[in-house]
C-alpha positions as CSV (number, residue, x, y, z in Angstrom):
1,M,107.5,68.5,145.7
2,N,103.8,68.8,146.0
3,R,103.7,66.4,148.9
4,R,105.6,66.1,152.3
5,I,109.2,65.1,152.1
6,R,109.9,61.7,153.8
7,V,113.1,61.9,155.8
8,A,114.8,59.1,157.6
9,H,117.4,59.7,160.4
10,V,119.7,56.6,160.9
11,I,121.9,56.4,164.0
12,T,123.8,53.6,165.5
13,R,122.5,53.4,169.0
14,L,120.5,55.9,171.1
15,E,122.8,56.2,174.1
16,L,122.7,59.1,176.5
17,G,124.9,61.5,174.3
18,G,124.6,64.7,172.6
19,A,124.4,63.2,169.0
20,Q,121.5,61.0,170.1
21,Q,119.6,63.8,171.9
22,N,119.9,66.2,169.0
23,T,118.8,63.4,166.6
24,L,115.7,62.7,168.7
25,Y,115.0,66.5,169.0
26,C,115.1,66.8,165.2
27,C,112.7,63.9,164.7
28,E,110.3,65.4,167.2
29,H,110.5,69.0,165.9
30,H,110.7,68.7,162.1
31,D,108.0,70.9,160.6
32,R,105.4,68.3,159.9
33,R,103.7,70.6,157.3
34,R,106.8,69.9,155.2
35,F,108.2,66.5,156.4
36,D,107.3,63.0,157.3
37,V,109.9,61.5,159.7
38,V,111.3,58.0,160.2
39,L,113.9,57.2,162.9
40,I,116.1,54.0,162.4
41,A,118.5,53.0,165.3
42,G,120.3,50.0,166.7
43,E,118.3,48.4,169.6
44,G,119.5,48.5,173.2
45,G,120.2,52.2,173.9
46,D,119.4,54.1,177.1
47,L,117.1,56.4,175.0
48,D,115.1,53.7,173.2
49,F,112.0,54.6,175.3
50,S,112.4,58.3,174.2
51,A,112.5,57.1,170.6
52,V,109.3,54.9,171.1
53,K,107.4,57.9,172.7
54,L,107.8,59.8,169.4
55,A,105.2,57.6,167.7
56,P,102.8,58.0,166.0
57,R,104.2,61.2,164.6
58,T,107.6,59.5,163.9
59,T,107.9,56.1,162.6
60,V,110.5,54.3,164.7
61,Y,112.6,51.1,163.8
62,L,115.0,49.7,166.5
63,L,117.2,47.2,164.7
64,P,119.0,44.5,166.9
65,E,121.4,43.9,163.9
66,L,122.8,47.5,164.0
67,K,125.7,47.3,166.6
68,H,128.8,49.4,167.4
69,P,131.6,46.8,166.9
70,L,132.9,46.0,163.3
71,N,131.4,42.6,162.4
72,P,131.3,41.7,158.7
73,W,128.3,39.4,159.1
74,W,126.1,41.6,161.1
75,D,127.1,44.7,159.1
76,L,126.1,43.0,155.9
77,V,122.7,41.9,157.4
78,T,122.2,45.6,158.6
79,L,123.0,46.9,155.1
80,V,120.4,44.7,153.5
81,K,117.8,45.4,156.3
82,L,118.4,49.1,156.2
83,S,118.0,49.2,152.4
84,W,114.7,47.2,152.8
85,V,113.3,49.7,155.4
86,L,114.1,52.7,153.3
87,K,112.6,51.3,150.2
88,A,109.4,50.2,152.0
89,E,109.1,53.6,153.7
90,R,109.6,55.5,150.3
91,I,112.1,57.7,151.8
92,D,113.3,60.9,149.9
93,L,116.2,62.0,151.8
94,V,118.3,59.9,154.4
95,H,120.2,61.7,157.2
96,T,122.8,59.5,159.0
97,H,124.5,60.2,162.3
98,S,127.6,58.7,164.0
99,S,130.4,56.7,162.1
100,K,128.9,53.1,161.9
101,A,125.4,54.2,160.9
102,G,126.9,56.8,158.6
103,I,128.7,54.3,156.6
104,L,126.0,51.6,156.6
105,G,123.2,54.1,156.2
106,R,124.6,55.9,153.3
107,W,125.4,52.7,151.4
108,A,122.0,51.4,152.2
109,A,120.5,54.6,150.8
110,R,122.5,54.1,147.5
111,L,121.2,50.5,147.2
112,A,117.6,51.6,147.8
113,G,117.9,54.3,145.2
114,I,117.2,57.1,147.7
115,P,117.6,60.5,145.8
116,A,119.4,62.5,148.5
117,V,121.6,61.7,151.4
118,V,123.0,64.0,154.2
119,H,125.4,63.0,157.0
120,T,126.4,64.6,160.3
121,V,129.8,64.3,161.8
122,H,129.3,64.4,165.6
123,G,133.0,63.8,165.9
124,W,134.9,61.6,163.4
125,G,135.4,57.9,164.3
126,F,139.2,58.3,163.8
127,H,141.6,60.5,165.8
128,P,145.4,60.9,166.2
129,R,145.8,58.7,169.2
130,Q,144.2,55.6,167.6
131,F,145.9,52.5,166.5
132,P,147.3,53.6,163.0
133,P,145.8,50.7,160.9
134,L,142.4,51.2,162.4
135,R,142.5,54.9,161.9
136,W,143.6,54.5,158.3
137,L,140.6,52.0,157.8
138,Y,138.1,54.5,159.2
139,Q,139.4,57.3,157.1
140,A,139.5,55.0,154.0
141,L,135.7,54.0,154.6
142,E,134.8,57.7,155.1
143,R,136.7,58.6,151.8
144,M,134.9,55.9,150.0
145,T,131.5,56.9,151.3
146,A,131.8,60.7,150.7
147,P,131.0,60.6,146.9
148,I,127.6,59.1,147.5
149,T,126.8,62.0,150.1
150,D,125.2,65.2,149.0
151,A,126.1,67.1,152.1
152,I,128.3,66.6,155.2
153,I,127.4,68.6,158.2
154,G,130.1,69.3,160.9
155,V,128.8,70.3,164.2
156,A,132.0,72.4,164.6
157,Q,134.4,74.0,162.3
158,E,137.2,71.8,163.4
159,N,135.2,68.6,162.1
160,V,135.3,70.2,158.7
161,R,139.0,70.9,159.0
162,E,139.8,67.3,160.2
163,G,137.8,65.7,157.4
164,S,139.3,67.9,154.7
165,A,142.8,67.3,156.1
166,V,142.5,63.6,155.2
167,H,140.8,64.2,151.9
168,I,137.2,63.2,152.8
169,G,134.7,64.7,150.5
170,T,135.1,68.1,148.9
171,P,134.8,71.7,150.3
172,A,131.4,72.1,148.6
173,Q,129.9,69.2,150.4
174,Y,130.6,70.6,153.9
175,R,128.4,72.8,156.2
176,V,128.7,73.8,159.8
177,I,125.6,73.5,161.7
178,H,126.3,73.8,165.6
179,S,124.5,71.5,167.9
180,G,122.1,73.1,170.1
181,I,120.5,72.9,173.4
182,E,117.4,74.5,175.3
183,P,119.0,76.8,177.9
184,A,115.9,77.2,180.0
185,R,116.0,73.5,180.9
186,Y,119.3,74.0,182.9
187,R,118.3,77.1,185.0
188,V,117.6,75.9,188.5
189,P,116.6,78.4,191.2
190,A,119.2,79.0,193.8
191,A,117.0,77.9,196.7
192,R,116.4,74.6,195.1
193,A,120.4,74.1,194.5
194,I,120.8,74.7,198.3
195,R,118.1,72.2,199.2
196,L,119.6,69.7,196.9
197,R,123.2,70.2,198.4
198,R,121.7,69.5,201.8
199,T,119.6,66.5,200.6
200,W,122.5,65.0,198.8
201,D,124.9,65.5,201.8
202,I,127.2,68.0,199.9
203,G,126.9,70.8,202.1
204,K,129.4,73.5,201.3
205,R,132.0,71.3,199.8
206,P,133.6,72.5,196.6
207,C,132.1,70.4,193.8
208,V,133.2,69.4,190.4
209,L,130.9,67.7,187.9
210,V,131.8,65.1,185.2
211,L,129.1,64.3,182.7
212,S,130.6,61.5,180.6
213,N,130.7,57.7,179.8
214,F,133.8,55.5,180.6
215,K,134.8,55.1,176.9
216,R,138.4,55.7,176.0
217,Q,137.3,58.8,174.0
218,K,136.4,60.5,177.3
219,S,139.9,59.5,178.9
220,P,138.3,58.5,182.2
221,M,141.6,57.7,183.9
222,D,142.5,61.4,183.3
223,V,139.7,62.3,185.6
224,V,141.2,60.2,188.3
225,R,144.6,61.8,187.9
226,T,143.2,65.3,187.8
227,L,141.2,64.6,191.1
228,E,144.5,63.2,192.7
229,H,146.3,66.4,191.9
230,L,143.3,68.6,192.9
231,R,143.0,67.1,196.3
232,T,146.2,68.8,197.5
233,P,145.1,72.3,197.1
234,V,141.5,71.6,197.7
235,P,141.4,68.7,200.2
236,D,137.6,68.8,200.8
237,V,136.7,68.7,197.2
238,L,133.9,66.3,195.9
239,L,133.7,65.1,192.3
240,L,130.3,64.0,191.0
241,W,130.5,61.6,188.1
242,A,127.3,60.9,186.2
243,G,127.8,58.2,183.5
244,D,128.5,54.6,183.0
245,G,130.2,52.1,180.7
246,P,132.4,49.0,180.7
247,G,135.5,51.0,181.9
248,R,133.8,52.0,185.2
249,E,135.0,49.0,187.2
250,A,138.7,49.8,186.3
251,V,138.2,53.5,187.3
252,E,136.5,52.7,190.5
253,G,139.5,50.3,191.5
254,A,142.0,53.1,190.6
255,V,140.1,55.5,192.9
256,N,140.1,53.0,195.8
257,A,143.8,52.1,195.3
258,R,144.6,55.9,195.6
259,G,142.3,56.2,198.7
260,M,140.3,58.8,197.1
261,A,136.8,57.1,197.6
262,D,135.7,59.9,200.0
263,S,136.3,62.5,197.3
264,I,134.2,61.1,194.5
265,R,130.7,59.8,193.9
266,F,129.8,57.4,190.9
267,L,126.2,58.3,190.0
268,G,125.6,56.0,187.0
269,W,123.5,57.4,184.2
270,R,121.4,60.3,185.3
271,R,118.6,62.4,183.7
272,D,118.6,65.2,186.3
273,V,121.4,67.0,184.5
274,A,120.2,70.5,185.5
275,D,120.1,69.5,189.3
276,L,123.6,68.1,189.0
277,L,124.9,71.3,187.4
278,A,123.0,73.4,190.0
279,V,124.8,71.8,192.9
280,S,128.3,71.9,191.3
281,D,130.8,74.7,190.8
282,V,132.5,73.7,187.6
283,L,132.3,71.1,184.8
284,L,135.3,68.9,184.0
285,L,135.8,67.2,180.5
286,T,138.8,65.2,179.7
287,S,138.0,64.0,176.2
288,I,140.8,63.1,173.7
289,F,138.3,63.9,170.7
290,E,135.0,65.3,170.5
291,G,132.5,66.7,168.0
292,L,130.9,69.8,169.8
293,P,130.4,68.6,173.3
294,R,126.7,69.2,174.5
295,V,127.8,69.1,178.2
296,V,129.8,72.3,177.7
297,L,126.7,74.0,176.3
298,Q,124.6,72.5,179.2
299,A,127.1,73.9,181.8
300,F,127.0,77.5,180.2
301,A,123.2,77.3,180.3
302,A,123.5,76.8,184.0
303,G,126.0,79.5,184.4
304,K,129.0,77.2,185.2
305,P,132.5,77.6,184.1
306,V,134.3,74.7,182.2
307,V,137.8,73.1,182.5
308,A,138.2,71.0,179.4
309,T,140.8,69.5,176.8
310,A,141.3,71.7,173.8
311,V,140.2,69.1,171.3
312,S,137.9,69.2,168.2
313,G,135.0,71.6,168.5
314,T,135.6,72.5,172.3
315,P,137.7,75.6,171.7
316,E,135.1,76.9,169.4
317,V,132.7,77.2,172.4
318,V,135.0,77.7,175.4
319,T,137.1,80.9,175.3
320,Q,140.3,80.6,177.3
321,D,140.3,82.8,180.5
322,V,136.9,84.0,179.7
323,S,134.4,81.1,180.0
324,G,136.8,78.5,181.2
325,Y,140.2,77.0,180.9
326,L,141.6,74.8,178.1
327,H,144.4,72.2,178.4
328,E,146.1,69.7,176.2
329,P,144.6,66.0,176.5
330,H,146.1,64.2,179.6
331,D,147.3,67.4,181.3
332,A,145.8,66.3,184.6
333,A,148.1,68.6,186.8
334,G,147.1,71.6,184.6
335,M,143.4,70.8,184.7
336,A,143.8,70.4,188.4
337,A,145.4,73.8,188.8
338,S,142.5,75.4,186.8
339,L,139.9,73.6,188.8
340,A,141.6,74.9,192.1
341,L,141.6,78.5,190.8
342,L,137.9,78.3,190.3
343,L,137.0,76.5,193.4
344,K,139.0,78.9,195.5
345,D,137.7,82.0,193.8
346,P,133.8,81.7,193.6
347,R,133.6,85.3,192.2
348,R,135.9,84.3,189.3
349,A,133.7,81.1,188.7
350,R,130.5,83.2,188.5
351,R,132.0,85.7,186.1
352,M,133.3,82.9,183.8
353,G,129.8,81.1,184.0
354,A,128.0,84.4,183.1
355,A,130.3,84.7,180.1
356,G,129.5,81.1,179.0
357,R,125.8,81.9,179.1
358,K,126.2,84.8,176.6
359,V,127.8,82.2,174.2
360,L,124.4,80.5,173.9
361,K,122.7,83.6,172.5
362,G,124.3,82.8,169.2
363,S,124.1,79.7,167.1
364,F,123.9,77.0,169.8
365,L,120.0,76.8,170.1
366,M,117.9,73.9,169.3
367,P,115.2,75.7,167.1
368,R,118.0,77.2,165.0
369,M,119.8,73.9,164.5
370,V,116.6,72.2,163.2
371,S,115.8,75.2,161.0
372,E,119.3,75.1,159.4
373,I,119.0,71.3,158.9
374,E,115.7,71.7,157.1
375,D,117.0,74.4,154.9
376,L,119.8,72.1,153.9
377,Y,117.3,69.3,153.1
378,L,115.4,71.6,150.8
379,E,118.7,72.8,149.1
380,V,119.9,69.3,148.6
381,L,116.7,68.2,147.1
382,R,116.4,71.1,144.8
383,S,119.8,70.4,143.5
384,R,118.9,66.9,142.8
385,I,115.7,68.0,140.9
386,V,117.7,70.4,138.9
387,A,120.3,67.8,138.0
388,H,117.8,65.2,137.0
389,E,115.9,67.8,134.7
390,G,119.4,68.6,133.2
391,R,120.1,65.0,132.4
392,E,116.6,64.6,130.8
393,R,117.3,67.6,128.4
């Protein structure tokens, strides 16, 4: 092409999460010598203000019709509106993110006659512990949509394995492009960490950090059960929980019923992740499925070890007994034992945190992620041009 390529990123909602932050980073950092960028998202996310700030270099649409729950009427309205926006913006390539926007966005691209379509799996919308008919429905929708997709990006190798296992797409469609972060943003001087511990009335208490919402995916009650086990070997432990969501009230009720209110602080959504990591000794992640969890990369950038469930892409980042400890989902007693090991042995925790930092020197950096995505765009568009020329002959 002799002009800049017009790319549209489509995502369901700009909540505080890794998929959303990576998408916003791509929109901001695409090479403007080669790409014009449009962002389309559902309205009402915590990062909407970050999207609006991308203008005028990025054209932003926040659609109230694009919602998480399945709703035949609103989904049809969204499909039509997405198709109209893509046509009006004369888009060359659509890049969809997340399950809902991934399905609607790709079919809208088809309706609008968009020449190239890429989808990123930040964790599939189905998982083994899901209600079987719902899991089958999500898998069927992905299988139906894969043939109209030029490339499917997995943020972890496990995403590719999971999709292939249920016959979504073909091997040739899949690429692994790891999620990235900017490690320097999570390095806080030791003196500041000490001041923050004093200001936040943490003192010298052993501190565990949870960075997650209260959705079922994150298995929030497992955090409560893990803390309950942990209070026996580490009675003065403090757990900081940064996140929010509709399940928070039930979790707080369970904490109060167990008499653990003095061992946990619910912080709501926070943007000072670097400071929270600085005052903490270890990160806990209890998810039952993931893509490639950004919070693990953030913990490693801060030099903190991780105790997590061995699901999806997490084992591709966390090495057992080297940078952290991995457990089966719902193994609250096991996760508590690993946390106790790290909290009682600061030297071990520092050694594991340093090992985690080394992981980030590989493929988990933001600029590399954007570069690999842009290379894929060009490859997909070139193959489309070659196919078109072949048909004309």
